[in-house]
C-alpha positions, 0 to 999 in steps of 0.5 A, a space after each residue: 161544365 163549361 165548354 173548355 172542360 168538355 173539349 178537354 175531356 173529349 180530346 183526352 179520350 180522342 188520343 186514347 193510346 197516348 193517354 192510356 200509356 201515361 195513365 198506366 205509368 201514373 197508376 203503377 207508380 201511385 199503386 206501388 207507393 200505396 202498397 209500399 207505405 201500407 207495408 211499412 206501416 204494417 211492419 211498424 204495427 208488428 213492432 209496436 204490437 210486439 212491445 205491447 204484447 211482450 215487454 212495454 205493455 200498453 201503458 207501464 206504471 212505475 214510480 218516478 224514482 224507479 224510472 230515474 234509476 231503471 237501468 239498475 232495476 232497483 228493488 227499493 222504489 216499489 209501488 206503495 199499494 199495487 192492488 189499489 193502483 190497479 183498481 184506480 187504473 181500471 176506474 180511470 181508464 174503463 177501456 183497460 182490459 188487463 192490469 198485472 204487477 211485475 218486479 224486475 231484478 238482475 240475476 246470474 243463471 248457471 248450469 253449474 259449469 257456465 254462468 250468464 247474467 240475466 234480467 229476471 221478472 217476478 210475475 203474477 201467473 194468473 194476472 200476467 196472461 191478461 196483459 202479456 202474450 207470454 203464456 201463449 208463446 211457451 213453445 215447450 212445457 207450460 206457463 207458470 202455475 198460479 200460486 206455486 212455490 215449488 221453485 219453477 221458472 220459465 226461461 227464454 229459448 235464447 238463454 236455454 241455448 246459451 247455457 245448454 239447458 232444456 225443459 225439466 233441467 235445473 238452473 242455479 239462479 243467484 241474485 241480490 235480495 231486498 235485504 242487500 245480500 246475495 242469495 242462490 237457489 235451484 229452480 226447475 225449468 217448466 217452460 221455454 219461450 219462443 226465441 222469435 219474440 223480443 222479451 222484457 226478461 230472459 227468466 220469469 218466476 211467480 211472486 211466491 217463488 220470488 218472495 221466498 228467493 228475494 225476501 217477503 217484502 219484495 215490492 212491485 216495481 211496475 204495473 203493466 196494462 193492456 187494452 183492445 187493439 186499435 184500428 191502426 198504429 196512429 190510433 193505438 199510439 194516441 189512445 195509449 198516450 191519452 190513457 197514460 195521462 188519465 192514469 197520472 191524474 188518478 195516481 198521484 206520485 206515480 208515472 205512467 208511460 205509454 208504449 210510444 215512449 218506449 218506441 221513440 227510437 223506432 218511431 224516429 226510424 219509421 219517420 225516416 222510412 216514410 220519407 224514403 217512400 215519398 222519394 219513391 213516388 216522387 221519382 215515379 211521378 217524375 217519369 209520369 210527368 215526362 209522359 204527360 209533357 210528351 202526350 200534350 206536346 204531341 197533342 199540340 203539334 197534331 192539332 195546330 190547325 185546330 188551334 188556329 180555327 179555335 183562335 179564329 172563332 175568338 178563343 184567346 191565348 189564355 183559353 188555349 192555355 187553359 184547355 191544354 192544362 185541363 187536358 193534363 189535369 184530366 189525364 192526371 186525375 184518371 191516372 191517379 184514380 186508377 193508381 188508388 184502385 190499384 193500390 187498394 187492390 194490392 193492399 187488400 190482396 197482400 193483407 188477406 195473404 199476410 206476409 210471414 217475416 220468418 219466410 221473408 227474412 230467413 236468418 237475417 236480423 230484423 232489428 228487434 222485429 219478432 220473426 214469428 209474426 205475420 205482417 198485415 198491411 195497414 189501411 192508411 187513408 192519408 196515403 191515398 189522399 197523398 197519392 191522389 194529390 201528388 198525381 194531380 199536381 204532377 200532371 198540372 205542373 207537367 201540362 203547363 209548359 206545353 200549354 204555354 207553347 200552344 198559347 203562343 201559336 198565332 192564328 194565321 200561322 196555325 191555319 197555314 200549318 201543314 
């Protein structure tokens, strides 16, 4: 370590009170930035996890023709060999832990007085829980029985409320069949799904009942998959995209869409929120920069005679400038490291507690976020790097102006200063 660094470090600690105030300001700003960014990332993870668990799945496989007309949920663009496709998926992506078929169709649900359009899903009751979390989200009753053909359905709590239905009631469902004619039948409600989650459909039935209702040739229109949860959202999205690419290679003629495709709009909004978090740290670091300027200016004025002595002993104006810039850098480094420690502590504390969306939001609309979930803050190493670099750069920029002023002092004037 050269002499200038030694003098700079000594001077920073010599003016401990001023340094402490500046460092505390920086630490609080960087710590809040890290906590806020981790909390936003945690909310994003909850939203994406909800898509994986209740609607989009990890990777969704369908035919290109079906995707082109997916708003109409057609029944004439099914997957040719669903069982073979699921076997190929598992072989192509060994990390896949679950694969299940589904068939989406539109229906009209009625309580014999009022009717409401509803998106329905035919599912395999045995395989579906290996991909989606619906079976564990039944708040009343039970999930569909595997292999049942006793006209059972599970519906969302929202649909039940709209139609005034309850567990055990009969619901009249009408829909267009694979033979392009209309059919209607009565089904018994055996389960009500939690109203706090965003579902792919409002009504679910087993394939046995669905084929009896819509036709024996009812196709499988999509295969949904699940995989182990990744350590953070970025890794989840990257792994899902990689898995989708592998599935496309293994399944000629089919398309595989990762969860990121279904979350594209949400992720665009997420990028806007990230920019807002950077504005927060910018404002706070500007305040801290003013403190650094003030600290170093006061140091310059209180050490004018000392500067004169250093110049008289041969220190150049550039050396004086470097000295005060380094004092600013040391102050910025201390404040930034303290901010990282504070931020890590806040993230660890809030992550251990968990933030209940239901308690925070109350009756507010969270734009699709599942209100029954608990936010766990995400550890984002890049945020710590940004906080450290921002703090040091802000300190360096703030120290340059007073350092230039100190360098302009003439040795003779400095030595006569009283």
